[in-house]
C-alpha positions as CSV (number, residue, x, y, z in Angstrom):
1,M,-19.6,52.0,-42.0
2,S,-18.4,49.0,-40.1
3,E,-20.6,47.0,-37.7
4,G,-20.4,48.2,-34.2
5,H,-19.7,51.8,-35.3
6,R,-23.2,53.1,-35.8
7,T,-23.7,56.5,-34.2
8,N,-26.4,57.0,-31.6
9,R,-29.7,58.3,-32.8
10,N,-29.1,61.6,-31.0
11,G,-26.1,62.2,-33.2
12,G,-23.6,61.6,-30.4
13,A,-20.7,59.1,-30.1
14,P,-20.8,55.8,-31.9
15,A,-22.9,53.0,-30.2
16,D,-19.8,51.1,-29.1
17,W,-18.4,54.1,-27.3
18,Q,-19.0,55.1,-23.6
19,T,-19.9,58.6,-22.5
20,V,-19.5,59.4,-18.9
21,S,-18.6,62.5,-16.8
22,I,-15.0,63.1,-15.7
23,G,-16.1,62.7,-12.1
24,D,-17.5,59.2,-12.8
25,A,-14.4,58.1,-14.8
26,F,-11.7,59.5,-12.6
27,E,-10.8,59.9,-8.9
28,M,-10.3,63.6,-8.6
29,Q,-8.0,65.4,-6.2
30,L,-7.1,69.1,-6.0
31,G,-3.6,69.8,-4.8
32,K,-2.4,71.3,-1.5
33,M,-3.0,74.9,-0.7
34,L,0.2,77.0,-0.8
35,S,0.9,79.0,2.3
36,K,3.9,80.7,4.0
37,A,3.8,78.2,6.9
38,A,4.1,75.3,4.4
39,K,7.2,76.7,2.8
40,T,9.3,75.5,5.8
41,G,9.2,72.3,7.7
42,R,10.8,68.9,8.3
43,N,9.1,67.3,5.3
44,S,10.1,69.7,2.5
45,K,9.2,68.2,-0.8
46,R,9.2,69.3,-4.4
47,Y,5.8,70.1,-5.9
48,L,4.3,71.0,-9.3
49,A,2.7,74.4,-9.8
50,N,0.5,75.6,-12.7
51,R,3.5,76.7,-14.8
52,N,5.0,73.2,-14.6
53,V,1.9,71.7,-16.3
54,Q,2.3,72.3,-20.1
55,W,0.4,70.7,-22.9
56,D,1.6,67.1,-23.3
57,R,4.6,67.5,-21.0
58,V,5.6,68.3,-17.4
59,D,8.4,70.8,-16.9
60,I,10.4,69.9,-13.8
61,S,13.3,72.4,-14.5
62,D,12.2,74.8,-11.8
63,L,10.3,73.0,-9.1
64,E,9.9,74.7,-5.7
65,T,9.4,73.0,-2.3
66,M,7.0,73.1,0.6
67,D,6.2,70.9,3.6
68,F,4.0,67.8,3.1
69,T,3.1,65.8,6.2
70,E,3.1,62.0,5.9
71,S,-0.7,62.0,5.4
72,E,-0.5,64.7,2.8
73,Q,2.2,62.8,0.9
74,E,-0.2,59.9,0.6
75,K,-3.0,62.3,-0.4
76,F,-1.0,64.3,-3.0
77,S,1.2,61.6,-4.4
78,L,1.7,61.1,-8.1
79,L,1.7,57.9,-10.0
80,P,2.6,57.2,-13.6
81,G,-0.5,57.6,-15.7
82,D,-2.0,60.4,-13.5
83,L,-3.5,63.3,-15.6
84,L,-2.7,66.8,-14.3
85,V,-5.2,69.5,-15.2
86,C,-4.7,73.2,-14.7
87,E,-7.4,74.7,-12.4
88,G,-6.6,78.3,-13.3
89,G,-4.8,80.3,-16.0
90,E,-5.2,78.3,-19.2
91,V,-7.9,76.2,-17.6
92,G,-8.0,72.6,-18.7
93,R,-4.3,72.6,-19.9
94,T,-3.3,69.0,-19.3
95,S,-0.2,66.9,-19.1
96,L,0.5,63.3,-18.3
97,W,2.7,62.3,-15.3
98,R,5.1,59.7,-16.5
99,G,7.2,59.6,-13.3
100,E,9.5,62.4,-14.4
101,A,10.8,62.9,-10.8
102,Q,10.7,60.9,-7.5
103,D,9.1,62.2,-4.4
104,C,7.1,64.9,-6.1
105,Y,3.7,66.3,-5.3
106,F,1.3,69.1,-6.5
107,Q,-0.3,72.3,-5.3
108,K,-3.9,73.5,-5.4
109,A,-3.6,75.0,-8.9
110,I,-3.7,71.5,-10.3
111,H,-6.3,68.7,-10.5
112,R,-5.1,65.2,-10.4
113,L,-7.2,62.7,-12.4
114,R,-6.7,59.0,-11.7
115,P,-8.8,56.4,-13.7
116,R,-11.4,54.5,-11.8
117,S,-12.8,51.2,-13.1
118,F,-13.4,52.5,-16.6
119,R,-10.9,51.4,-19.1
120,I,-9.5,54.7,-20.3
121,L,-6.0,54.9,-21.6
122,P,-4.2,57.9,-20.2
123,E,-2.5,58.7,-23.5
124,Y,-5.9,58.7,-25.2
125,M,-7.4,60.9,-22.4
126,L,-4.5,63.4,-22.8
127,R,-5.4,63.9,-26.5
128,L,-9.1,64.1,-25.7
129,M,-8.5,66.9,-23.1
130,R,-6.5,68.8,-25.8
131,H,-9.4,68.4,-28.1
132,L,-12.0,69.6,-25.5
133,A,-9.9,72.7,-24.7
134,A,-9.5,73.6,-28.4
135,N,-13.3,73.3,-28.9
136,G,-13.9,75.6,-25.9
137,S,-15.6,72.9,-23.9
138,F,-13.9,74.0,-20.6
139,T,-14.8,77.6,-21.1
140,I,-18.5,77.0,-20.4
141,F,-17.6,75.2,-17.2
142,T,-15.3,77.8,-15.7
143,S,-16.3,80.1,-12.9
144,Q,-17.3,83.6,-13.9
145,S,-14.8,86.0,-12.3
146,S,-11.9,88.2,-13.4
147,I,-9.7,85.1,-13.3
148,A,-11.0,81.9,-14.8
149,H,-11.1,78.9,-12.5
150,L,-12.1,75.3,-13.4
151,T,-13.4,74.1,-10.0
152,R,-13.6,70.5,-9.0
153,E,-17.4,70.5,-9.2
154,K,-17.3,72.1,-12.7
155,L,-14.6,69.7,-14.0
156,A,-16.4,66.7,-12.6
157,V,-19.5,67.2,-14.8
158,V,-17.6,67.6,-18.1
159,P,-18.7,64.7,-20.4
160,V,-16.1,62.5,-22.1
161,S,-16.6,59.8,-24.7
162,F,-14.2,57.0,-25.4
163,P,-14.1,53.9,-27.6
164,P,-13.0,50.3,-26.7
165,L,-9.4,50.0,-25.4
166,P,-7.9,48.7,-28.7
167,Q,-9.3,51.7,-30.6
168,Q,-8.0,54.1,-27.9
169,R,-4.5,52.6,-28.3
170,K,-4.7,53.1,-32.1
171,I,-5.9,56.7,-31.8
172,A,-3.3,57.6,-29.2
173,R,-0.6,56.0,-31.4
174,I,-1.7,57.9,-34.5
175,L,-1.7,61.3,-32.6
176,T,1.5,60.5,-30.8
177,T,3.2,59.8,-34.2
178,L,2.0,63.2,-35.4
179,D,3.2,64.9,-32.2
180,N,6.6,63.4,-32.7
181,L,6.8,64.6,-36.3
182,I,5.8,68.1,-35.2
183,E,8.4,68.0,-32.4
184,K,11.1,67.0,-34.8
185,T,10.1,69.7,-37.3
186,E,10.1,72.3,-34.5
187,A,13.6,71.1,-33.3
188,L,14.9,71.5,-36.9
189,I,13.4,75.0,-37.1
190,A,15.1,75.9,-33.8
191,K,18.4,74.6,-35.1
192,Y,18.1,76.7,-38.3
193,Q,17.2,79.7,-36.2
194,S,20.4,79.2,-34.1
195,I,22.5,78.7,-37.2
196,K,21.0,81.9,-38.7
197,Q,21.7,83.9,-35.6
198,G,25.3,82.8,-35.7
199,M,25.5,83.5,-39.4
200,M,24.2,87.0,-39.0
201,A,26.6,87.7,-36.2
202,D,29.5,86.8,-38.6
203,L,28.1,88.5,-41.7
204,F,27.3,91.8,-39.9
205,T,30.7,92.0,-38.2
206,R,33.0,90.3,-40.8
207,G,31.1,90.2,-44.1
208,V,32.4,88.5,-47.2
209,D,35.5,89.3,-49.2
210,A,35.8,89.7,-53.0
211,N,36.1,86.0,-53.4
212,G,32.8,85.4,-51.6
213,K,34.4,84.0,-48.5
214,L,33.7,85.0,-44.9
215,R,36.6,87.2,-43.7
216,P,38.7,85.8,-40.9
217,P,38.0,87.4,-37.5
218,Q,39.8,90.6,-36.5
219,S,42.0,88.7,-34.0
220,A,43.3,86.5,-36.8
221,A,43.7,89.2,-39.5
222,P,43.9,92.6,-37.9
223,E,45.1,94.2,-41.2
224,L,41.7,93.6,-42.7
225,Y,39.9,95.7,-40.1
226,K,39.7,99.3,-38.8
227,Q,38.3,100.8,-35.6
228,S,35.0,102.6,-35.7
229,E,32.4,104.0,-33.3
230,L,30.8,100.5,-33.5
231,G,34.0,98.7,-32.9
232,W,36.2,96.8,-35.4
233,I,34.8,96.7,-38.9
234,P,36.2,95.6,-42.3
235,I,38.4,98.2,-44.0
236,E,36.0,98.4,-47.0
237,W,33.0,99.3,-44.7
238,N,32.0,102.6,-43.2
239,T,29.5,103.8,-40.6
240,Q,26.6,106.0,-41.4
241,T,23.3,107.1,-39.8
242,V,20.1,105.5,-41.0
243,I,18.9,108.8,-42.5
244,E,22.0,108.9,-44.7
245,L,20.9,105.6,-46.3
246,G,17.4,106.6,-47.2
247,S,14.2,108.3,-45.9
248,V,12.6,107.7,-42.5
249,K,8.9,108.5,-42.0
250,L,6.5,108.1,-39.1
251,G,3.0,107.0,-40.1
252,R,-0.2,109.1,-39.8
253,Q,-2.0,109.4,-36.5
254,R,-5.2,107.4,-36.2
255,S,-8.3,109.6,-36.0
256,P,-11.7,108.2,-34.9
257,D,-13.5,110.8,-37.1
258,Q,-11.7,109.6,-40.2
259,H,-12.6,105.9,-40.1
260,S,-14.6,106.4,-43.2
261,G,-14.8,109.1,-45.9
262,R,-14.3,109.8,-49.5
263,Y,-10.8,108.3,-49.6
264,T,-11.1,105.3,-47.4
265,T,-7.9,103.4,-47.5
266,P,-6.6,100.2,-45.8
267,Y,-3.6,100.9,-43.5
268,L,-1.0,98.9,-41.7
269,R,-0.3,99.2,-38.0
270,V,1.8,97.6,-35.4
271,A,-0.5,94.6,-35.1
272,N,0.3,93.7,-38.8
273,V,4.1,93.8,-38.7
274,F,5.9,90.8,-37.3
275,D,9.5,89.6,-37.4
276,G,10.2,89.3,-41.1
277,W,6.6,89.1,-42.3
278,I,3.4,91.1,-42.6
279,D,-0.1,89.8,-41.6
280,Y,-2.8,91.1,-43.9
281,S,-5.6,89.2,-42.3
282,D,-6.7,92.0,-40.0
283,V,-6.2,95.3,-41.8
284,L,-8.2,98.4,-40.8
285,E,-9.3,101.4,-42.9
286,M,-9.5,105.1,-42.5
287,D,-9.7,108.2,-44.7
288,F,-6.5,109.4,-46.4
289,T,-6.7,112.4,-48.7
290,P,-4.8,112.1,-52.1
291,T,-2.0,114.2,-50.6
292,E,-1.9,112.0,-47.5
293,R,-1.9,108.8,-49.6
294,E,1.1,110.1,-51.5
295,T,2.9,110.8,-48.2
296,F,1.9,107.7,-46.3
297,S,1.7,105.0,-49.0
298,V,4.0,102.0,-48.9
299,L,5.9,100.8,-51.9
300,P,7.6,97.4,-52.6
301,N,10.9,97.0,-50.6
302,D,9.8,99.6,-48.0
303,I,10.8,98.4,-44.5
304,L,8.2,98.9,-41.7
305,L,9.4,98.9,-38.1
306,N,7.3,98.8,-34.9
307,E,7.5,102.3,-33.4
308,G,5.5,101.5,-30.3
309,Q,5.8,98.1,-28.7
310,S,7.1,96.3,-25.6
311,L,10.7,97.0,-25.1
312,E,12.0,93.7,-26.4
313,L,9.8,94.0,-29.5
314,V,10.3,97.6,-30.4
315,G,11.9,97.9,-33.8
316,R,10.5,94.6,-35.0
317,S,10.5,94.9,-38.8
318,A,9.3,93.4,-42.1
319,M,9.8,94.3,-45.8
320,Y,6.6,95.2,-47.7
321,L,6.5,93.2,-51.0
322,S,2.9,93.8,-52.2
323,E,1.6,96.2,-54.8
324,S,2.4,99.9,-54.8
325,H,0.0,102.4,-53.0
326,R,-2.4,99.7,-51.9
327,Y,-1.8,100.4,-48.2
328,C,-0.9,103.4,-46.1
329,F,0.6,103.1,-42.6
330,Q,-0.2,104.4,-39.1
331,N,2.0,106.2,-36.6
332,T,2.6,103.0,-34.7
333,L,5.0,102.2,-37.5
334,V,8.1,103.8,-39.0
335,R,8.8,103.4,-42.7
336,F,12.4,103.2,-44.0
337,R,12.9,103.5,-47.8
338,C,16.5,103.1,-48.8
339,T,18.2,104.8,-51.7
340,S,19.1,103.0,-54.9
341,E,22.8,102.7,-53.7
342,N,21.6,100.4,-50.9
343,H,20.0,96.9,-51.0
344,P,16.7,96.8,-49.1
345,A,16.9,93.1,-48.2
346,F,20.3,93.7,-46.6
347,W,18.8,96.5,-44.4
348,Q,15.9,94.4,-43.4
349,D,18.3,91.8,-42.2
350,C,20.5,94.4,-40.6
351,F,17.5,95.7,-38.6
352,Q,16.6,92.2,-37.6
353,Y,20.1,91.6,-36.4
354,G,20.2,94.9,-34.6
355,R,17.1,94.1,-32.7
356,S,18.4,90.7,-31.7
357,I,21.5,92.3,-30.1
358,G,19.6,95.1,-28.4
359,R,20.3,98.1,-30.6
360,F,16.7,99.3,-30.6
361,M,16.3,98.7,-26.9
362,Q,19.3,101.1,-26.4
363,I,17.7,104.0,-28.3
364,A,14.1,103.4,-27.4
365,S,12.2,105.6,-24.9
366,Q,10.0,104.0,-22.3
367,T,7.8,106.0,-19.9
368,T,4.9,103.5,-19.6
369,S,4.5,99.9,-20.4
370,V,4.9,100.8,-24.1
371,A,8.4,101.6,-25.5
372,H,8.8,104.0,-28.4
373,L,11.5,103.7,-31.1
374,G,11.1,107.3,-32.2
375,A,11.5,108.2,-35.8
376,D,14.1,110.8,-35.1
377,R,16.2,108.5,-32.8
378,F,16.0,105.8,-35.4
379,A,17.1,108.2,-38.1
380,R,20.1,109.1,-36.1
381,M,21.1,105.5,-35.2
382,V,24.6,104.6,-36.5
383,V,24.9,101.4,-38.6
384,V,27.7,99.8,-40.6
385,R,27.5,100.0,-44.4
386,P,29.3,97.5,-46.6
387,P,29.6,98.2,-50.4
388,F,26.5,97.5,-52.4
389,E,27.8,94.3,-53.9
390,E,28.6,92.9,-50.5
391,Q,25.2,93.9,-49.2
392,V,23.7,91.8,-52.0
393,E,25.9,88.8,-51.2
394,I,25.1,89.0,-47.4
395,A,21.4,89.3,-48.1
396,K,21.6,86.3,-50.5
397,R,23.1,84.1,-47.9
398,I,20.5,85.0,-45.3
399,R,17.7,84.5,-47.7
400,S,19.0,81.0,-48.5
401,M,18.7,80.1,-44.8
402,N,15.3,81.8,-44.6
403,R,14.1,79.5,-47.4
404,R,15.2,76.4,-45.5
405,M,13.3,77.6,-42.4
406,Q,10.2,78.4,-44.5
407,V,10.1,74.9,-45.9
408,E,10.1,73.5,-42.3
409,Q,7.6,76.0,-41.1
410,E,5.2,75.1,-43.9
411,Q,5.7,71.4,-43.0
412,R,4.9,72.2,-39.3
413,I,1.7,74.0,-40.3
414,K,0.7,71.1,-42.6
415,L,1.3,68.6,-39.8
416,Q,-0.6,70.8,-37.2
417,T,-3.5,71.2,-39.6
418,L,-3.6,67.4,-40.2
419,K,-3.5,66.8,-36.4
420,T,-6.4,69.2,-35.8
421,G,-8.5,67.5,-38.4
422,L,-7.6,64.0,-37.1
423,M,-8.4,64.9,-33.5
424,Q,-11.8,66.1,-34.6
425,D,-12.4,62.9,-36.6
426,L,-10.9,60.3,-34.4
427,L,-11.8,61.6,-30.9
428,T,-15.4,62.0,-31.8
429,G,-15.8,58.7,-33.6
430,K,-16.6,60.4,-36.9
431,V,-13.9,58.3,-38.6
432,P,-13.5,54.7,-37.4
433,V,-10.0,53.4,-36.8
434,K,-8.9,50.1,-38.4
435,P,-5.7,48.2,-37.6
436,D,-4.2,48.9,-41.0
437,E,-5.1,52.6,-41.1
438,M,-2.0,54.1,-39.6
439,Q,0.0,54.3,-42.8
440,E,-3.0,55.7,-44.7
441,I,-3.5,58.6,-42.2
442,I,0.1,59.6,-41.5
443,P,1.9,61.0,-44.6
């Protein structure tokens, strides 16, 4: 360990770091109270609300206005380098004001932190606030009510530790570099998602011909298409109901008195099925008799769809690819098992595309906050059916795009894991930062 980096005897920050409260380190100002009277006036100005303050960025796309007198403009002004901290909602969520807009102020839902005489780099403090939030440090300082609030008095006593300014700059630069890499990865994932959506729109309306080429649109080659109840489709395709393509089964109802028994079996529920993947980290168990296990087991290539969900998520689906008869499923899910004349990966993609264009929303029933797909309604839903060979080719193309996205998603997870570890090490002084360490830390 380098000289000047010894930790304090009490196990806290290194000896060359300072530890002070936020109230000592920053001038604190809570924003202006929003009122009906303030919504009109001669001095109408744009202001930041809680929703505009996001982690690491300020969203100025939907700013509202209210009246700020001349004295209030002085009081609630914003300068580059000010930290903006959410008082309610996700308490402690922080962004850095970089002068994104002129003549802009802030309301009471936000604390403004402006450095005093202490030499604290705003970019460093932004990362430190993220670290404190991730560790739950703000939770113990929030007021105890139905809605969490981080009052001025509570925020003022939160302790913060920071190293000398050169080290702050280095730490901020390392974490900013990682943030930029994560942002670029997320942008690439979003690009692939957009490409995939366009690809699916083409493949599920035009398909591919015998030469493996995307058919021209109907407007350019009407002789290749025919009218159907779902609109124009390739001549080689037909329309069928889901039940004509395989079996549809609603899962077994959950029963509190069967949580344990002779035949306790893990089962999948709506909380396990996401868009294209199944989460096995939180699987519950209940008793299924041998007969029930035979009825409600899931097999490889079964497709599970959310039966009960919010309207926009109803019908969310994933293909089961684990071992046979390991899991059963609950009645919050519908199981689709296609016949051998159909390709399961194609139908998983078809259901994903159908949800994206609102097909499941159209057939779902909603009487409360939860929408229900309904096994019978799903079974009667009309879909397009290409020949088997074309189903295989369509699924192959979509799987290729999925693999590209998966590579980037794994890279994002890797970078985020690295960032979490570095924040813990660098922002606590556990690992000292040296001038030549940047290339060693960032892959």
